[in-house]
N, C-alpha and C positions, 0 to 999 in steps of 0.2 A: 365721451369717456374712453371709447375704444381707440381714439386717436392717440391716447397717452400710453397705449399698450404696445410693447415691443417684445415679440417672441423670437428668440434666437435659438434655432435648432443646432445642435452640435453632435459631433462624434466624440464619445467619451475618449479622453487621453489623446487629443489632437492638438499639437502645438499651434497649427493655423487657427483652429477654433478658439483656442486660449487667447491668442493675440486679438482675435476679432472681438471677443467678449470684453477684454481690457479696453480696447478702442471705443466700443459701444458705451461703456461706463463713463469713460472720460468725455465722450461727446455728449451724451445724454444727461449726465449728472442725475441719476434716477432717485426718486424718493424711496423706491423699494426695489430690491433685487430678489427674485423668487427662483429657488433652485430646485431641480429634481433631486430629492434626497429625503431621508427619513424624518418625517415631520415630528416624531416622538423625540428627536434629538434637539429640538429647537430650544428647550429649556436649558440645554448644556452647550449651546452652539459657541459660547465664549471659550470653551476648552480649545476650540480650533484656532483661536486667536493667540494662543501660547506659542512660544518660539520652538516649534518642532523642526526637526530635520526630516524632510520628506523623502520617500513615500511613507504615508501613514494611511490608516483606514478606520472607518466607523465600523466597529464589529457589533452586530446585533445577534441576540439569541432568544429563543423560546424553549423553555425546558419543561418537560412533563415527566411523569414517573416512567414513561416508556422510552423517551428519546429526547435529544436536543437538536433543534434545528438552528442552523447558523447561517449568517449572511454577512457579507463584506461590502463596503462601499469605499474602494481604494482612491486615494488622492495623491497625485505627484505634482511636481512643479509646473508641468504643462497640461494639467487637467483644466478644462473650461470651468468646472465646478469650483476648483480651488481659486482661480482668477476671479470668479464671481464672488466668492466669499471675501478675499482679501482686498480686491479693488473696490468692491461694494462698500466695505467698511471705511476705506480711506475716503470714499467720496460722501460718507455720511449717511448712506442709505440704510433703511431697515432690511436686514438680511434674514431670510427665512428658508427653511426647507419646506416643501409643499406636497411631497409624495407620501403614500401610505407607508406605515411602519413595515419593517422586514418580516415581522411575524404574521402579517396579514396573509390570508389565503391566497391572495394574488401573486404572492412570492413563493408559493410551494414549488420546491425543486429548484429554485434559484439561489445559488451560493453567492453570486456577485451581482449586486444591484445594477452596476453599470455595464450590463450585457448588451452590447450593440445588437441590433435586431436583424442583421443581415440574413440570418437563417430563415427569417420569415418573408423576405422579399428577394429570394434568389432569382426569380424569373427576370425582375427588372435589372438587377445587377449583372446577372449572366449576359443579358442583352447588351448592356453597356460595356461589359468586358470585351465581347465580341466586336462591338463597334470601335473600341479604342485599342484592340489587339493587345490586351493585357491578360495575365493569367488568372487573377482573382480579385476580389473586392478590395483587398489591401493595396495592390498595385494600382487598381483603379483610383482608389482614394488619394494615393500619393500623386498620381498623374493629375487628377482634377483640382486637388487642393494644396497638399503639403509643399510641392515644388513648383506649382503653378504661380502665375503672376497674382499677387494679392489684390490687384484692382479688380472690382466687380465680384469679390469673393462672397459677400453677403447675398447677392442676388443668385449667384451660381448654387450656393448651398440651398436656397429656398427652392429653386427649381429641382434640384436633386432629390431633396426629401419629399417634395410634392410628388415627384414621379414614383419613388419607391413606395411611398405610403399609398398612392392611388392605386397600386396593383397588388397591395397585400391585404389579407383579411385580418382585421384586428379581432382578438379573441376576447372573452370575458374579462380576463385579467387586465388587458389594455383599457377596456372601457371603464372598468372600475377605477383603475389609477387615473385615468384622464378625467373622469367626472370629479374626482377628489381634488386633483390639481386645478381644474377649471373653477371650482368653488373657491379655492384659495385666491385665485386671480381676480374673480369678480369681487370678492370681499375686500381685497387689497385696493382695487381700483376705487371702490366706494369709500374707503377710509382715508385715502391720500388724494392730493391734488396734482402732484407732480408725475413725471414719467414712471412707468413700471416696466422693468426689464425682467423677462422670464428666460432662464437658461435650462434647456431640457434636451434630452435626446432627440435627434432629428426626426426619428419615427413618430414621436408624439406631437411635434410642432404643429403640423397642419390640423390635427383634431383639436388641439387646445385653442388655435385661432377661431376655429369654427364654433366651439363651444362657448368661448368667451363672448363672441359676437351675438350668440343666439339668446343671451340672457339667462336669468334663473336666479336661484337663491344667492344673495349677496352677504349672508352671515359667514363668518369664519367656521369652518367645519370642525366638529369635535373629532378627537382621536377615537378610532374605533376601539371597542373593548377587546382585550386579549381573549383567546379561546379559554373556556372553562378549564380550571385546574392546570393553568399554564403560567409559569413564571417568565416574565419577559425583562429584558434589560439590554444594556449596550455599553461599550467602552471604546475609547480610541486605542489602537494597537499599532506598534511599528509594522511596517510592510517592507517588502523587498522587491527589487526589479525582477528577481527570479520568479517570485509568486505572481508578478504582474504580467509576465511575458506569455503571449499566446502559445509559443513553442513549448512552454513548460506545463501547459494544460489550463491556464486561465480561461474562464468561459468566454471572455469577450475582450473588447478593447484592441489596442494596437500591439502588434508584435515588436520585438527588438527595441525595449524601452531605452536602453543606453543610446541607440542611435537617435531616437526622438528627443532625448534629454539634450544631446549635442546640437540637434536641429533647433530646439528651442533656444538654446544658449548662444549659438554662433552662426546659425544658417547652414544651408545644404553643403556648400563648398567646404567650409571648415569642419563640418560634421563628417564629410567623407574622408578628408585628409587625417583627421584624428583617429578614425576607426580603422583605417588602413594600418596606421602605426600600431594600434591595439592588436589587430589581428596578426600582423607580423610578429610582434612580440610573443604572443600566445603560441604560435606555430613554431617559432624558434625554441621557446622553452620546452616544448614537447618533442624536440629533436627532429622536427619536419623542416626540411630544407626550403629556404626562401631566399633567392638571389636578388641582387639589385635589378637584373634584367627581368626577372619575373614581376617586380613591382612596376617597372617602366611599362611592361606589356600589359599589366592589369590597369594602369592608369590610361593607357591609350585605348583599351577596350571599353573601360568605363565612360570615357569621353565620347567615344564613337557611338555607343549604345544610347547615351543621353541625347545626342543630336538625332540619331535615327528615330528615337521615340518621341521627339518634339519637345524635349526638356531643355530649357535654358540653363538649368543647374542639375548636377547628378542626383537622382533619387535613390532610395534605398535599394530597390532591385537592380538599378544600373550598377551600383557599387558591388553588390553581391554577385551578379551575373559576370561582371568584369573579373573579379577576383577568382571566381570558380573556373572560368575559361582559362585564366593564366596559370593557376596553381594546380589544377587537377587534370592529369592526363589519362587516368584509368577510366574504364567503363564504370558507370554508376549503377549499383544494384537498386537503389531507391530514387525517387524523383527528388529534386531539390526542394527543401522544406518550404522555401518562401514562394513556391509556385502554388501552394495550397494552404489551408488553415488546419493547424493541429500539431500534436507533439512530435518530437523526432522519434523515428522508428528504428529498430534494430537493423543493422546493416548500413546505416548512414556513414558516408565517407568521413574518416577522422578529420580531414581539412574542413569539411562542411560543419562538423560538430564544433570545431574551434571557432569558425567564422560566426556561427549563430550564438556561441557562448560569449564572444566579444561584444556583439551587438545587444546581448541581453544585459550584460553588465553585472557588477557585484554590489551595487549600491544598496544599503539597507538603512531604513529610516530609524529615527529614534524620537522619543517623547520628551517633552519638557518635564523636569522633576516634579512639577506641581500638578501634573495630570492625574486625575483620580484613577484608581485601578481597583480591581476586586480584592477582597480580603485574602483570597487564596494566594496571591502573589506575595503579600507580606508574610504569610504563613510559611510559604515555601522557602523564601529567602532566609527567614529567621531559623527554620529548622536545618537548612543546609549549613548555615554558619555554626549553629549550636553543635552540629555533629561532625564538623570538620569536613564537609563534603562540598564546600563552595570553591574549591580549586579545580585544577586539572591534573590529569595523569592517572596511573593505575591505582586501584584501590582493592586490597586483599582483606577479606573479612573471615573471622572465625565465628560461626553462628552460635557456638557454645558459650560465647561471652555475651553478656547482656547488652553492652553498648554496641557491639558489632550487629547483633540481632536487630537492635533498633535502626541502626544505620541501613541495614539490608532492607528492612520493611519500608523505609522512606524512598529508597532507590527503586524498589518494585513498584511503589505507587507512581513515581515519575515515569517508570517504563510503561505502565498501564495507560498513563495519560499521553503517551507518545511524545514526551518532552524531549527535544533534541539534546544531543551532547551526553547521553546517559546510555552506555551499552554494557550489557551483562555478557561476560565472556565465558564464564563457567560457573557451576553451582548445582543445587538440587534441581532435579527435574522429574516430572511425573512419570512413573513407570520405570525409573531407574534406580540403582542403588543410591540411597540418599547419603550425600557427603556434607560434612560440616563446614566446608569451605566454599567461599564464593569469591569470584574475581570479577571486577568491574573496570571499565575505563570511562573516565570523565573528561569531556572536551568542552572548552569554553565555546558557546555558540551564541551568535546574535539572534538566532531564531527562539531562544529559550523563553525570553520575556513574552513575545507574542503568544507562544503556546501556552504559557501559564495564564495570561489574561484570558485567552479563549477558553481555557479549562475552568475559569472562574464560574461559568454557568453551571458547573457540575457540583459545586460545593464550596464551603468556606475554608476548608483545610484540605491538605493533600490526601489524607485518609478518607475523608467524606467524598471527595471527588472520584477517588479510585473505586470506592464502594459504588457510587452511581454508575460508573462505567461497567462494573460487574453486573449490577442489577439490570442495566439496559440489554446487556448481552444475554443474561438469563431470560428476559422477556422476549427477545427477538428469536432465540434459537434454543429449542428444547431437546435437541439431539444429544444422545448420551455422551459422545465424545466431547462435545462442547461443554457439557455440564461438568464432566470430570476435570477438564482443564481449567474451567472457572473455579471449581473447588480448590484446586491446587494453588491457583493465583490468589484467591481470597486468603488462604493460609499464609502465603509468602508475604502478603500485604499486612498481616496481622489483624484482619477484619474478622475475628472469631465469631462475632455476633451475626455476621451475614452467612457463615458456613453452615448455620443450622437450616436456613431456608434452602441453600443449595443442596445440602445433604439430602433433605426431604425430596427434592426434585430429582436427584440422582437415583434414590431408592425407587421412586415411582417409575423412572424411565427404565431402570433395570428390569422391573417386573414386566414392562410392556415390550422389551427388546427381544428381537429373534436373531440378533447378530452377536454371535459368541465372541467375535474379536473385540466389538465395542464394549461388551461386558467385562472381557478380560482386562482391557485398558482401564476401565473405571475401577476394577478391583485392585489394580497395581497403584493407582492413585490413592484410593482411600486407605489401603492397607499401609502405605507409607506414612500417611497423616496419622493413622491410628498408633503406629509404632513409635514415632520420633517426637516425643513430647518436648525434648530439650531444644529442638529446632522450630516446632510449629505451635507448641502449646495445645495440641490436640490429642495426644496419645491417651488411651484409655477412655475415650469418649463413648458414651452410650450410643450417640447417634452414629458414629463411625462403625462401631461394632455391629450395629444392625445392618448398615449398608455392606460390610464385609460378608456377613452371613447371607444376606440376599444374593449378592454376586456369586459366592461360592456355590450355592444351591442352584442358581440359574445356569451357571457354566456347565455343571454336571448334567442338568436336565437337557440343555440344548445339544451337548456333545453326544449324549447317548442317542438322540434322535436324528443326528446329522448323517445323512447318506448321500454320497456323491461318487462319481467315477474318478479315475486317475486324472490329475491335473497338476499344474504348478503349485508348489507348496505355498500355503496361505500363511504368511509369517504372523499375521494378526491372530489367527486361529491358534497357531502354535503358542503365541504369546499368552493367550487366554489360559492354556493348560499350565504353562509355567507360572502364571500369577495364582492359579489355584494351588499349585504345589507350594508356593511361598506362603499363601494363607494357611494351609493345613500345618505347615511347619511352625509358623511364627504366631498363629492365632488359634491354637488348637481347641479352645473352648467355644469358638465362634463358628466353626465349620463342622461338617459331619466328621465323625472319627476317621483317623487315618486308614484304619482297616476297611472301613466302608468305601472310602474313596478309592483305595487301591483296588478293591473288588470291582468296582464300577469301571475303573480304568482297564482292568484285564478284560472285561466284557467288551469294551470299545476296541481294544487292540485285536480281539479275535473276531470282530464283526467284519465280514467280507464286504459289506456294503458301505462301510465307512471309507472316506477318502484316505489314501496312504499316509499323508502327513499327519493327520489326526490319529491314525493307528499307531504310528511311530511314537508320537507325542504321548499317547495314552500308555504304551508300554514303558516309556521313560517315566511317567508319573507313578505307575505302579512300582517300578524299580526304585525310584527316589524315595517312596514312602515305605520301603522295607520289603517289598514283594520280590519274588525271584524273577530274574530275566530269563525267560524260557527261549533257549536257542531255537527249538522247533517252531515256536510261535513266531519268533523273528523271521525265520526263513519263510514261513507262510505269508506273513504280512508284507514282506519286502520283495517277494517273487515277481519277476517281470521287469524288463528294462524301463518301462514307463512308470513303475512304482518305486523302484529301488532308492534312487536319490531322494525323493520327496519323503519317503518313509524315514530315511536316515536323518533328514533335516529336522523332522519332529522329534526323533529319538535323541539326537545330539543336543538339540536346544534345551530339552527338559532334564536329561539325565547325563549331562556332560561329565560331571564329577564321577558318576558311577561307571561310565565307560572307561574313563582313565584308570580307575581304581581296579577294574576287573582284569585278570590275567589273560583269559581267552574268551570262551563263551560267545557272546553276541558278535565280537569282532571276528572270531573264527567263522561263525556262520555267515556273516556278511562277506567275508573273503571268498568262501565257497560259492556264494551266489555271483560274485563278480567274476570268478573264474569260470563259471559255467556259461557265461554270456559269450555268444560269438561276436565277430567283429562289428557287424551291423548293430547288434543289440547294444554293445558297448558305446557305440557312438550315440545312440539314442539316449542312454542313461548318463553320459558324460556330463552335460551342463548341470544336471540336478545334483550329481555327485560332488561336483566341484563346489556348488553352493552349500551342500551339506557339510563337507569338511571345512568350509570357510567358517563354520560355528566355532571352531577351535583356534586359538592363537597359534603362531608358528611353533613355539616350543612344544605344545601339547600335540600338534600334528606330528611332530617328530617322534613322540612316544608312541603314538599309534603306528606309524611307519616302521619303528623298530620291531613292534610286535608282529606286524604283517610279515616283515623280512624273516623274523625268527620262525614264524610258521612255514616259511618257504625254505628253510635250511640255512638261513644266515646270510650275511653279506652287508654291503654299505647301504644304509637307509636314506643317505643325504639326497639322492636323486629323487626319491619320492616326495620330499617336502619343498623342493624348488617350486617357487610360485611364479608362473608364467605371467608376463605383463600383457597378455593377449586375451581378448574375449573368448570363453570356452566354446561359444557357438562357432567362432571362426576356426578354432582348432579342430572341432568336430567335422565342420564342413571341409576342411583341408584333408583330414584323414579319409573322409568319405570319397573325396575326389581321387585321392591316391588309389584307394581301393578299386574304384571304377576303372582307372587307368590300367592297373595291374591285370584286372579281369579281362579288359579289352585286349592287352597285350598277349595274355595267354590264349584268348579265343583265336587270335590271328596267328598263333605260333610264333610270335616275335619274342625271343628269349635273350636276355642279356647275361653277361658274365661268362660267356664261352660254353654254356651248357647247351645240349641239343635235345 
């Protein structure tokens, strides 16, 4: 019986292995072809026989109340598994997947089923790379397989996989998968009389031979039960070469899929010629000069490298190295990406970027119209068409209009689901003045359908799927900042029944928080939701009213107990005081009375142990709520070059309108403080002062400048409002250097200008 068994180990997405599988099927005419793939898809394997345009992938998911685990099994024209499926069917063989489902614990952390296992046998491949003088396993594979003579390939592959498996330790996930696949093999051998061909990752091939020969249970294995309270399923999805490429972050497989597609279609020489033309076209479109002599030089270098490396035909790295040598004369900040495995890094030379992009390709798969898909896809397409959002271009919405509000909610659901081609350019945001207008840009994207199919694991409608995303984020992260942002997103999506749960979580997190900035951000968000019913349908809510009250009281309590020395202004802390101001103004029945808040603010402003920015913000709060701005208190709180700018940042952020409306008072007191600074002290204070006055737009800075000039006897204030396009730290450093130079000249009695 074992004589009828033929196990072909492959490297996933290898054209040479794909050809070998096709040849094996033609030669053996097997009764059954068993493929490393998700056995739970066997009942729907006929879907793969539809006329799809590759690449496509089998997408599997396992959804719980807390998360969704996803996995893909990509297939392209030159995938050995695809050839096993298609050629096996043509030969009349029984074609089955024999691996565990993607939701099995053996696939924890594995997003792509066809992850080549080089990371587990690096010792063997590293030694082979040194022996053959190549940079990495990809170049090694090309040297031994893709551009090598096809004669003897089957035996060469068997020796290669025996070597790497013999030096690698299989873990529990490997043994569980291999035991499951071996039972499929034994059962199929018992059921059939003819040859049985098994196509699997080369890492598993030696173990499967051993397990099949050792005997054991010959009954077909049952599908394992999904984990408790887990919904599992799968669909075919369109895939793309960009997602498939190792340079774009795909966990495994071959890099440069466009190159291997051309290699599969036309062989090494034609693939090299075609890709040189593609690279040249891309470079010239980007304005990068490529001359005919450059291309002649690249061809000569590629041919020379091929011969030097013992290749009868140019390989991928021969082509890339030849082009790089001919086209790049600069020193490279990063190693060439094809000398290692991984994504492109910042600093990669633009010519190298275009070369790798050309070898990646733009190919995107598509599914046959009869391919089943999750209900979410039909819901999304119907809603986009109903609301006139199925085109491309800018979309401007008035959220006060019911239809535009509905369109906005749909787009926000797509945004939360990370559906490509949907970009929000402007609109309401948490912690900002709420606007009734939104602007979006819609762009047709071939990645939209795969994204919607993959989101189908989250719910049957866009609203349900978006709600699931929010609930998963809520369960993963209970930080107050995250909760407040989720609360706002829930309102934007129109998921009002979810906001109750989020609101309770925010209120609880506020009670536990010791971060006044985080509480302030939450207050800004919840206050906006409470106030703007025409936009969110949440104004006047008892739930939000309770959260507003909790946040306001918490900010007061935290601020009164906050003691710290001088330091850079904390803009989040200042923002919390500003949020408290807005809450007292707009929700007076929910916060402590304005007079009580103003009195507490006066205490904080006079607290010498409080940080300067908080003291300034507290004085601004008292002033904004009807209290008096005490010039003496201002002078006391702002005294010192390391305090002045930060104190002003707090004051200006909270009481900007009051500062502008006042004729003298605080402005006069601050002017006196600045005038009393010596040159060194002024340089210390300068960066923070610049930040503080940056709280005002240019016109309002002009008003303050005119008042300061008036205090000084009049003149032209325009010079005071000019905005330097230089970092203030650089200005301060330059002024300090000038001061040191002048002091040194004076010390050495070196005087300029004719004075003695």
